[in-house]
C-alpha positions, 0 to 999 in steps of 0.5 A: 827742740834746740836752736841748732837742731831747728837751724839744721832742719831748715838747712835740709829743707832748703836743700830739698826745695832747691832739689839737692836731694842728696845733700838734704838726705845727708843732713836728715840722716845726721839729724836722726842720729843726733836727735832721737826724740822731739819734733825735729827728729820726727820731721827729719825721719819723715822727710828722710823716708822720701829722699831715696825716691826723690834722688831716683826720680831726679836721675830719671829726669837727668836721663831724659834730658841726656836722651833728649839730646841723643834723639837729635844726635843718634836718631835725628830729625826728619828734615831732609825734605826741608831745604830751608832748615837743612841750609840753616843747619849746614851753614851753622855746621850743626849736622853730624855727617859722620853718623851712619846709624841715624835714621834721619838727619843727626845733629852734633851733640856739642852744637845742641849743648852750645845752643842750650847755653845761649838760652836765658834761664830768667826774665823780668816777666816771670810770674813765678812758680805755680802760675795758672791761667788761660790758653789752648785757643779752643775753637769754640766759645761755650755760651749759656743757653746757646748750643750753637758752636761758633767762635767768639766775636769782637764784643765777646772777646772784649768781655773776656779780656776785661774779665781776665783783667778783673781776676789778675790776682789769681791769673798767672798767664793770660794765654789766648783763651779762644778763637775769634771770628772775622770781626777781630784780627789776631793783632787786635786781640793782642792789643786788647789783651795788652790793655786788659792784663798787666801780667804775662801774656801769650798769643800766636803771631802766625796771623800777624803782618810783618809790621805787627810782629814788632808789637811783641819785641822787647816786651818781657810780659809777652811770649809768642807761642809757636811750634815747628815739629811733630813725630820727629819731622817739621810741619811744612805749614809752620816752618816759615812762621816759626823762623819769622817768630824766632828772627823777630826777637820776641820771647818764644814759647816753643810748643809740643803737644804730643799724645801718648800712644797716638803721636808719641811713645806710650810709656811716661819716660819715652813720651817725655824724652820724645817731647823734650827732644822735639822742643830741644830741636826748636831751641836749636833752630831758634838759637841758630837764627837768633842767638840768645833769643828767649825760649820757654819750654812748652812741652805739653804731654797728652794722654787719652781716654779709652776711646783714644781721644785726648783726655783732660779728665784723666788722673794721668794728665796732671801727673805727666805734666808735673813731671815735664815741669820737674824736668825743667825746674830740676834739670834744664832750668829752662822756663817751663809752661805745661798744661792742666787744670781743665776737664774733658767734660763739655757741660758747665756743671759742678763736676767739670769745675771740680775736676779742674780744681782737683787738677790744679791742686795736684799740679800745685802740690807737686810744684810747676812753673806756668800752667796754661789751659787751667781756667775756662777751658773745657771739653778737652780744650775744644771750648772756652766758657767765661762762666767757668773761667769765673768759677775757676777763679773763685775756686783758685782764691779759696785754694790759694788761701788754704795753701798759704795756711799749710805748714812751710816744712812739707818738702817735695812730694815724690812723683814716683816717676816710672823708668823705661830702660827701652825708651830710646829703642822705643823712640827709634822704633817709632821713627822707623815705623812712622808712628807709635801705633804699630810699634812693639814698644807701644803695645808693651806699655799700654798699662804704663800710666795705670801702673804709675797711678797705682804707685802714686795712690799706694804711697798717698794712702800711707802718707798725705802731705796736704790732707785737707786740700783735695786733689786728683789723687785724694779724690780717686782714693776717696771714691775707691778708684784705682786702689791697688 
């Protein structure tokens, strides 16, 4: 293997890992023409096999970003009943009053672009890629030998905070792990988190006083998790808290928890477009009232099980959240926090811990930024278990060692993200009908996620990138599930 060929292969891998797939493809093609045998030729041919799929996948994310803006400019947001939001946007000259075809209140696309340009893409508190941690603020603490459902007490929260701090080598974000009772305030929880954990932390400041809001300002190791819209309309109870958070100057985590077929479209592309549009709207509002404020994209697509309930045991959950992360990692370059590494199982047992481990490994293989809910959460985010958190951390240490020992020339794994040419029509139909459940688009896409999984599994049967590290896909194939 010549040094020039090795160097050229490294250049191609560098382009690939920076998501410049067309440039990488050209280099791999050149290598295969000039290197007909040997390790470089074999590697170049292997990577070249994936380039067209990765190029096409990137095009879908580019379209999702473009269409997310078009949702705001051509379909609009249903904000007409919020005088406060309307006044803010009218004063900023953000509303497109000349648009006569929008269902709701349309924004000028040029204004959306201007707001996006104001968003910082980097910050000092970034924990880096594949940063897993706690989150979701489940309403109940799961206790060993105690089946009573109740929130965590001050003493229990103190113990949780200490434990997270003791596992900071594998915890990338300490996001508020569980709801607490009246023995401790929201602000006191934040103080305990600050004391216990030096890395990135997230809390919700809705329960803070105006004076307590200052606690997060100027701190790169904190984000304020907030939300504003759902189903293309603002939540009336969140308008004031959202605007207060945006104006405070704290770093913002803009959350959207839309569920496929339940509160959002049924196809993967339409779902991500819908979620992305709503996060973009929150960015627009935040940048309008506080230009330059840090905004983290918190789009969290959810999927359901057969009965219609949110499912964190579904193999589709890590796939769609990895795709949401790629939209930001590859296209918008916005800091991004998604969800994964949890389970629908409510019991602390080997299966619940194993499911979470598989989900985290899948997400890490595809490459994500920040993942909340990945440690300790269970029962589809209804419970937090300290014992499960500790077991999750142990599994993480083992798997991090395995990943560090894998070759560094694997490249990017295609997700084979499915296209939906009717995504925008579907979102418009959902807006007109007031939800996805009665929409024709939803009915046409009831099997969209299953078909996607079949495509992923089919490709994995032919080519595995981390064969010695189990993940959701490998486990399904080994069990004989969902093999086309």
